[in-house]
Structure formats: structure tokens, C-alpha cells
Backbone as ProteinMPNN parsed JSONL, in Angstrom:
{"seq_chain_A": "QVQLVESGGGSVQAGGSLTLSCAASGYTSSIRCMSWFRQGPGKERERVGGFTTRGGGTYYHDSVKGRFTISQDNAKNTLFLQMTSLKPEDTAMYYCAADSLTANCYSPETLRFWGQGTQVTVSV", "coords_chain_A": {"N_chain_A": [[227.757, 30.857, 3.483], [225.428, 29.21, 1.238], [222.044, 29.028, 0.356], [219.608, 27.122, -1.356], [216.539, 26.964, -3.082], [214.211, 25.168, -4.814], [211.474, 25.519, -7.134], [208.342, 25.281, -8.933], [207.795, 22.857, -10.11], [205.661, 20.192, -11.343], [202.852, 18.505, -12.898], [202.616, 17.643, -16.275], [201.472, 17.22, -19.685], [202.919, 15.139, -22.241], [204.945, 16.818, -24.614], [204.378, 19.3, -23.68], [205.239, 22.316, -21.78], [207.34, 23.607, -19.162], [208.627, 25.624, -16.539], [211.214, 25.739, -14.267], [212.338, 27.132, -11.144], [215.114, 28.301, -9.231], [215.853, 29.63, -6.295], [218.363, 31.515, -4.839], [220.014, 32.231, -1.788], [221.741, 33.868, 0.958], [225.286, 33.997, 0.998], [225.522, 34.853, -1.84], [227.198, 36.045, -3.707], [229.486, 34.597, -3.717], [229.16, 32.417, -5.305], [230.288, 30.294, -7.856], [229.477, 28.574, -9.785], [226.498, 27.173, -11.189], [224.097, 24.611, -11.444], [221.741, 22.29, -12.884], [220.391, 19.239, -11.849], [218.951, 15.951, -12.224], [216.945, 13.192, -11.103], [215.509, 10.317, -11.979], [212.933, 7.772, -11.461], [214.35, 4.814, -10.237], [216.783, 5.391, -11.421], [220.136, 6.772, -11.66], [221.445, 9.9, -10.394], [221.751, 12.561, -12.711], [223.491, 15.107, -14.533], [221.785, 17.805, -15.789], [222.367, 20.301, -16.927], [224.521, 23.24, -16.846], [226.614, 26.03, -15.718], [229.575, 28.095, -15.33], [230.373, 31.074, -13.457], [232.181, 32.723, -14.721], [231.652, 32.637, -17.372], [231.717, 31.364, -20.769], [229.951, 29.677, -21.88], [227.14, 27.373, -21.726], [226.631, 24.162, -20.436], [224.852, 21.358, -21.633], [223.138, 18.307, -21.16], [223.077, 15.645, -23.534], [220.548, 14.538, -23.871], [218.731, 16.566, -23.465], [219.36, 18.703, -25.046], [218.506, 21.409, -27.115], [215.926, 21.402, -26.224], [215.76, 22.177, -23.523], [216.528, 25.113, -21.59], [218.844, 26.999, -19.769], [218.923, 29.77, -17.585], [219.386, 33.018, -15.957], [218.038, 35.449, -13.626], [218.147, 39.1, -13.68], [219.42, 40.02, -11.354], [220.853, 37.832, -10.691], [220.198, 36.028, -8.72], [218.405, 34.051, -9.011], [217.992, 31.004, -10.601], [216.91, 29.573, -13.623], [215.191, 26.896, -15.263], [214.1, 26.313, -18.253], [211.866, 24.298, -19.804], [210.886, 22.597, -22.649], [208.882, 20.8, -25.094], [208.423, 18.419, -23.636], [209.049, 15.083, -22.514], [207.937, 11.772, -21.527], [210.161, 10.456, -20.369], [211.499, 12.523, -19.176], [210.519, 12.728, -16.681], [211.2, 13.183, -13.326], [212.885, 13.927, -10.191], [213.964, 17.156, -9.828], [216.911, 18.943, -9.187], [218.628, 21.813, -7.958], [221.962, 22.997, -7.921], [225.006, 24.366, -6.541], [228.257, 25.957, -6.14], [231.079, 27.486, -4.458], [233.623, 27.134, -5.295], [235.327, 26.596, -8.231], [236.518, 24.165, -8.874], [234.926, 22.299, -7.651], [232.669, 22.091, -9.145], [231.878, 20.251, -11.107], [231.025, 17.698, -10.537], [228.527, 15.693, -9.01], [229.287, 14.582, -6.618], [231.026, 16.327, -5.385], [229.934, 18.905, -5.392], [228.621, 21.286, -3.167], [226.391, 22.827, -2.315], [222.986, 22.41, -2.283], [219.571, 22.305, -3.399], [216.257, 21.342, -2.225], [214.849, 19.924, -4.08], [212.445, 19.521, -6.754], [209.52, 18.078, -8.034], [208.96, 16.785, -11.274], [206.593, 15.612, -13.467], [205.784, 13.915, -16.357], [203.233, 13.059, -18.423], [201.737, 10.693, -20.716]], "CA_chain_A": [[227.011, 29.712, 2.986], [224.417, 29.459, 0.232], [220.847, 28.208, 0.427], [218.929, 27.018, -2.64], [215.179, 26.459, -2.993], [213.596, 24.975, -6.12], [210.028, 25.593, -7.227], [207.815, 25.272, -10.286], [207.505, 21.517, -10.585], [204.269, 19.831, -11.488], [202.497, 17.464, -13.858], [202.258, 18.15, -17.597], [201.382, 16.215, -20.73], [204.021, 15.086, -23.199], [204.908, 17.902, -25.571], [204.141, 20.55, -22.984], [206.357, 23.11, -21.287], [207.368, 23.912, -17.744], [209.82, 26.353, -16.139], [211.592, 25.595, -12.873], [213.114, 28.22, -10.573], [215.985, 28.014, -8.1], [216.144, 30.873, -5.601], [219.57, 31.451, -4.029], [220.137, 33.215, -0.722], [222.989, 33.782, 1.694], [226.438, 34.655, 0.395], [225.367, 34.473, -3.246], [228.3, 36.561, -4.515], [230.56, 33.604, -3.719], [228.834, 31.328, -6.225], [231.104, 30.229, -9.063], [228.79, 27.756, -10.765], [225.172, 26.69, -10.865], [223.731, 23.504, -12.317], [220.535, 21.512, -12.649], [220.483, 17.79, -11.897], [217.681, 15.266, -12.077], [217.011, 11.779, -10.777], [214.266, 9.636, -12.262], [212.705, 6.547, -10.685], [215.24, 3.714, -10.555], [217.947, 5.863, -12.153], [221.084, 7.567, -10.895], [221.383, 11.329, -10.641], [222.505, 13.009, -13.867], [223.549, 16.548, -14.715], [220.989, 18.303, -16.901], [223.14, 21.376, -17.515], [225.033, 24.211, -15.912], [227.6, 26.99, -16.189], [230.381, 28.81, -14.351], [230.08, 32.499, -13.492], [233.135, 33.411, -15.597], [231.187, 32.512, -18.733], [232.258, 30.291, -21.567], [228.876, 28.856, -22.406], [226.363, 26.524, -20.844], [226.626, 22.744, -20.772], [223.588, 20.635, -21.601], [223.181, 16.882, -21.461], [222.592, 15.366, -24.88], [219.141, 14.174, -23.847], [217.88, 17.748, -23.353], [219.814, 19.745, -25.962], [217.483, 21.897, -28.017], [214.63, 21.418, -25.551], [215.869, 22.858, -22.234], [217.376, 26.299, -21.571], [219.19, 27.5, -18.444], [219.119, 31.21, -17.568], [219.335, 33.681, -14.665], [217.432, 36.767, -13.6], [219.14, 40.169, -13.771], [220.158, 40.077, -10.095], [221.591, 36.565, -10.615], [219.832, 35.308, -7.51], [217.469, 33.0, -9.372], [218.335, 30.188, -11.757], [215.733, 29.018, -14.269], [215.299, 25.807, -16.216], [212.96, 26.348, -19.15], [211.741, 22.996, -20.427], [209.886, 22.509, -23.704], [208.784, 19.496, -25.753], [208.681, 17.459, -22.571], [208.832, 13.67, -22.792], [207.776, 10.991, -20.292], [211.453, 10.147, -19.781], [211.95, 13.672, -18.401], [209.964, 12.61, -15.34], [212.28, 13.065, -12.355], [213.065, 14.986, -9.227], [214.953, 18.087, -10.347], [217.66, 19.605, -8.134], [219.543, 22.893, -8.237], [223.203, 22.862, -7.169], [225.965, 25.451, -6.722], [229.452, 25.899, -5.309], [231.925, 28.669, -4.459], [234.91, 26.747, -5.859], [235.153, 26.052, -9.567], [236.96, 22.777, -8.906], [233.87, 21.443, -7.13], [231.458, 22.335, -9.907], [231.607, 19.352, -12.211], [230.614, 16.375, -10.078], [227.565, 15.734, -7.906], [229.926, 14.141, -5.376], [231.788, 17.421, -4.791], [229.086, 20.085, -5.224], [228.295, 21.396, -1.752], [225.128, 23.495, -2.031], [221.886, 21.754, -2.989], [218.196, 22.535, -3.017], [215.519, 20.172, -1.755], [214.295, 19.246, -5.232], [211.058, 19.734, -7.144], [209.126, 16.945, -8.86], [208.384, 16.996, -12.596], [205.982, 14.401, -13.989], [205.308, 14.098, -17.724], [202.341, 11.96, -18.755], [201.473, 10.487, -22.137]], "C_chain_A": [[225.935, 30.17, 2.01], [223.263, 28.501, 0.45], [220.127, 28.263, -0.913], [217.553, 26.394, -2.439], [214.589, 26.38, -4.386], [212.08, 25.117, -6.024], [209.621, 25.485, -8.69], [207.507, 23.908, -10.849], [206.012, 21.258, -10.651], [204.095, 18.725, -12.498], [202.036, 18.097, -15.162], [202.152, 16.987, -18.57], [202.602, 16.264, -21.635], [203.839, 16.148, -24.273], [204.71, 19.267, -24.95], [205.411, 21.209, -22.502], [206.207, 23.381, -19.804], [208.667, 24.642, -17.442], [210.037, 26.204, -14.644], [212.422, 26.79, -12.429], [213.935, 27.715, -9.406], [216.384, 29.341, -7.476], [217.334, 30.686, -4.674], [219.565, 32.56, -2.986], [221.409, 32.95, 0.068], [224.084, 34.542, 0.973], [226.485, 34.32, -1.103], [226.495, 34.988, -4.132], [229.471, 35.583, -4.59], [230.346, 32.498, -4.747], [229.677, 31.418, -7.489], [230.497, 29.333, -10.129], [227.407, 27.402, -10.254], [224.78, 25.647, -11.904], [222.362, 22.965, -11.933], [220.866, 20.034, -12.793], [219.084, 17.205, -11.832], [217.919, 13.799, -11.759], [215.631, 11.171, -10.976], [214.131, 8.371, -11.442], [213.613, 5.412, -11.156], [216.488, 4.102, -11.326], [218.879, 6.66, -11.244], [220.97, 9.035, -11.274], [222.264, 11.712, -11.825], [222.437, 14.527, -13.978], [222.775, 16.948, -15.955], [221.76, 19.385, -17.657], [223.628, 22.332, -16.455], [226.085, 25.102, -16.53], [228.422, 27.499, -15.022], [230.144, 30.299, -14.522], [231.046, 33.293, -14.36], [232.744, 33.305, -17.067], [231.806, 31.335, -19.449], [231.201, 29.349, -22.113], [228.236, 27.981, -21.355], [226.395, 25.094, -21.347], [225.212, 22.193, -20.672], [223.826, 19.16, -21.894], [222.553, 16.632, -22.824], [221.084, 15.113, -24.917], [218.202, 15.38, -23.806], [218.289, 18.874, -24.285], [218.721, 20.109, -26.96], [216.11, 21.98, -27.405], [214.646, 22.217, -24.253], [216.809, 24.05, -22.352], [217.583, 26.761, -20.135], [219.46, 29.001, -18.532], [219.063, 31.72, -16.139], [218.548, 34.976, -14.771], [218.535, 37.822, -13.574], [219.995, 40.289, -12.51], [221.022, 38.843, -9.87], [221.372, 35.837, -9.297], [218.849, 34.176, -7.77], [217.934, 32.315, -10.641], [217.059, 29.565, -12.31], [216.109, 27.829, -15.142], [214.019, 25.797, -17.029], [212.934, 25.053, -19.946], [210.602, 23.02, -21.433], [209.922, 21.12, -24.314], [209.056, 18.36, -24.776], [208.267, 16.047, -22.97], [208.619, 12.923, -21.482], [209.097, 10.666, -19.606], [212.089, 11.331, -19.062], [211.418, 13.644, -16.973], [211.076, 12.331, -14.337], [212.111, 14.104, -11.264], [214.207, 15.865, -9.731], [215.574, 18.877, -9.207], [218.525, 20.72, -8.695], [220.781, 22.72, -7.368], [224.148, 24.003, -7.505], [227.185, 25.218, -5.847], [230.239, 27.189, -5.456], [233.33, 28.388, -4.975], [234.682, 26.076, -7.199], [235.513, 24.574, -9.633], [235.889, 21.812, -8.425], [232.658, 21.353, -8.045], [231.002, 21.191, -10.794], [231.17, 17.954, -11.815], [229.59, 16.492, -8.968], [228.154, 15.29, -6.579], [230.653, 15.266, -4.666], [230.996, 18.708, -4.628], [228.518, 20.137, -3.811], [226.926, 21.986, -1.436], [224.03, 22.928, -2.913], [220.538, 22.225, -2.488], [217.519, 21.238, -2.635], [214.904, 19.361, -2.89], [212.844, 19.612, -5.488], [210.69, 18.684, -8.186], [208.518, 17.405, -10.177], [207.868, 15.658, -13.102], [205.379, 14.694, -15.357], [204.499, 12.866, -18.112], [202.125, 11.877, -20.257], [200.094, 10.98, -22.502]], "O_chain_A": [[225.578, 31.346, 1.958], [223.467, 27.312, 0.698], [220.043, 29.322, -1.535], [217.414, 25.411, -1.711], [214.471, 27.395, -5.072], [211.483, 24.869, -4.977], [210.464, 25.586, -9.582], [207.002, 23.806, -11.968], [205.208, 22.002, -10.09], [205.062, 18.082, -12.908], [201.174, 18.977, -15.165], [202.676, 15.902, -18.315], [203.24, 17.307, -21.777], [202.736, 16.358, -24.778], [204.858, 20.285, -25.625], [206.516, 20.738, -22.77], [205.102, 23.385, -19.261], [209.704, 24.319, -18.021], [209.149, 26.507, -13.847], [213.128, 27.394, -13.236], [213.515, 26.815, -8.678], [217.163, 30.095, -8.058], [217.323, 29.801, -3.818], [219.162, 33.689, -3.268], [222.073, 31.933, -0.129], [223.84, 35.606, 0.403], [227.371, 33.6, -1.564], [226.733, 34.431, -5.203], [230.351, 35.732, -5.439], [231.264, 31.726, -5.026], [229.772, 32.474, -8.115], [230.96, 29.335, -11.269], [227.17, 27.339, -9.047], [225.09, 25.783, -13.087], [221.888, 23.159, -10.814], [221.538, 19.627, -13.741], [218.14, 17.884, -11.43], [218.959, 13.236, -12.101], [214.697, 11.473, -10.233], [215.087, 7.936, -10.799], [213.639, 5.089, -12.343], [217.187, 3.228, -11.839], [218.467, 7.158, -10.196], [220.461, 9.372, -12.343], [223.397, 11.244, -11.933], [221.456, 15.151, -13.571], [223.077, 16.483, -17.055], [221.798, 19.38, -18.888], [223.209, 22.258, -15.3], [226.419, 24.966, -17.707], [228.027, 27.357, -13.864], [229.758, 30.748, -15.601], [230.752, 34.438, -14.704], [233.446, 33.839, -17.925], [232.35, 30.424, -18.825], [231.523, 28.338, -22.737], [228.732, 27.865, -20.234], [226.209, 24.84, -22.537], [224.47, 22.519, -19.746], [224.618, 18.81, -22.769], [221.614, 17.321, -23.221], [220.425, 15.446, -25.902], [217.009, 15.243, -24.08], [217.626, 19.911, -24.314], [218.096, 19.239, -27.567], [215.207, 22.568, -27.999], [213.657, 22.866, -23.914], [217.772, 24.012, -23.118], [216.626, 26.899, -19.375], [220.146, 29.455, -19.448], [218.738, 30.973, -15.216], [218.402, 35.538, -15.856], [219.715, 37.49, -13.461], [221.176, 40.625, -12.596], [221.838, 38.819, -8.949], [222.25, 35.119, -8.818], [218.499, 33.428, -6.856], [218.234, 32.971, -11.638], [216.221, 29.084, -11.548], [217.21, 27.768, -15.69], [212.979, 25.333, -16.562], [213.875, 24.748, -20.678], [209.484, 23.418, -21.107], [210.86, 20.354, -24.091], [209.832, 17.451, -25.068], [207.273, 15.845, -23.668], [209.068, 13.382, -20.433], [209.15, 10.607, -18.377], [213.115, 11.167, -18.402], [211.828, 14.457, -16.144], [211.812, 11.355, -14.48], [211.312, 15.033, -11.382], [215.293, 15.367, -10.026], [214.864, 19.419, -8.36], [219.091, 20.588, -9.78], [220.67, 22.339, -6.203], [224.109, 24.548, -8.608], [227.162, 24.395, -4.933], [230.094, 27.904, -6.448], [234.143, 29.306, -5.08], [233.935, 25.103, -7.296], [234.883, 23.814, -10.368], [235.934, 20.627, -8.755], [231.717, 20.617, -7.751], [229.84, 21.161, -11.199], [230.965, 17.105, -12.683], [229.76, 17.311, -8.064], [227.591, 15.582, -5.524], [230.881, 15.18, -3.459], [231.357, 19.536, -3.792], [227.993, 19.141, -3.314], [226.353, 21.678, -0.391], [224.127, 22.96, -4.14], [220.37, 22.51, -1.303], [218.119, 20.166, -2.708], [214.482, 18.224, -2.678], [212.106, 19.967, -4.569], [211.458, 18.429, -9.114], [207.671, 18.298, -10.204], [208.615, 14.682, -13.162], [204.564, 15.605, -15.502], [205.027, 11.754, -18.126], [202.305, 12.857, -20.98], [199.693, 10.889, -23.662]]}, "name": "protein", "num_of_chains": 1, "seq": "QVQLVESGGGSVQAGGSLTLSCAASGYTSSIRCMSWFRQGPGKERERVGGFTTRGGGTYYHDSVKGRFTISQDNAKNTLFLQMTSLKPEDTAMYYCAADSLTANCYSPETLRFWGQGTQVTVSV"}
């Protein structure tokens, strides 16, 4: 099994920057994909971005392209979400997700490993 814990959330002004972290533990070598999701007030959960461990590039939602960057540490036990040029509409609870089967990676309904979430609030 895999456990995920997000951290780094907080309150920032529009135009500011913030970096979130997702620490993975357990059988981390089994992970085949990692993604960031977010859910704003009154909105459904949406995928911010993610990748599979075999490479091929990183997916980003159109709303964050050019502003957010997903990366890993050298040990690949921590996933980062670097956020710049933040907007009020980025306000949401941000979740880290992973799975050991590639087929489960692309839908929040099938992804099995989730963190508890970390709140990001962007003020005007």
C-alpha cells in the first residue's frame, strides 16, 4: 500500500507563488502514476496535472498551463506542485493521488491512493 500526505498550503495574494508537497510512503516503488487534483467551493474535483512513471511528458489542465509545474525529488518519494501567478479562482483544496496500475491513473473514480488534502486560498 501507499500513503500520501500533502503539505504547503496557505493563503497568498493574487499574483503570488506557492509550492505544495506530497510525501509518499509505504510501497512507493509500485507507484505508476502521480497526479494533483483540486476542488474549489461549489465545484467538482478536477485534475490539475500528472504523469506516469514510464515518462512521456506531464499533463496539465488548460487553466494552469504555463503557471503550474509538477516535479519530483531525486528519490521520487515527494511530488511537488509549484504554483506561480496565482489567481483567486485557484482557491481550492488540493489533493495528491497515485496508483500502482496505469489503467487506474486517469480518473478520480479509479485512483486508489489519496492524500488528505491541503487548502490553498488566493485573495485579491
